[in-house]
C-alpha positions, 0 to 999 in steps of 0.5 A: 821936369819942371814944367808939366804944362805948357802953352797954356790955352783956355776956353771963355766959355767954359771957366773950368777948362784949361788946355795944353801942351803935355810935355811928359806924354808929348800930347794936348791934353785938357784939366777939367776942373771938378768939385767934391764936397768942398775940395776940386781937383782935375780930370785930365784928358787928352784932346787933340791939336785941332782942338788945342789950336780952337781951344780959345774961340769964343763960341768953342765947346772943346770935345774931350779925348780919352781919359788920361787919369783923375786927381780925384780924392775918392773912386777908383780913379789909381788903375796902373795905367792912369798912375803910369800916365800921372808919374809921366806928365808930373816928371817922375818915371 
C-alpha cells in the first residue's frame, strides 16, 4: 500500500493534529504530534466520522477516541495489539 493516510485535514486551532482516513485500518484517525526531549513522534487515535467531518472548523476542539498506537521512542508502547494495528496501518499486514 503506497498511501497509509488519505483525505488529510488540519485543525486550525491545533496545528499539531492531522485527521485522515486510514485505508489499512478502515477507520478515521488523528495523528497527534508529541515531543520527547529533542525528538518528535506521533500518537495515533481513532476518531468518529463526525469528528473528521468537523475537523477544519475554526473553533472545533476535536475529541480523541482510543489510542491505536504510539511511535514514542521510549516507554512500553508496543503491545501485541498496537503492533498489529501499526502493521495494518502501514500496509505490512
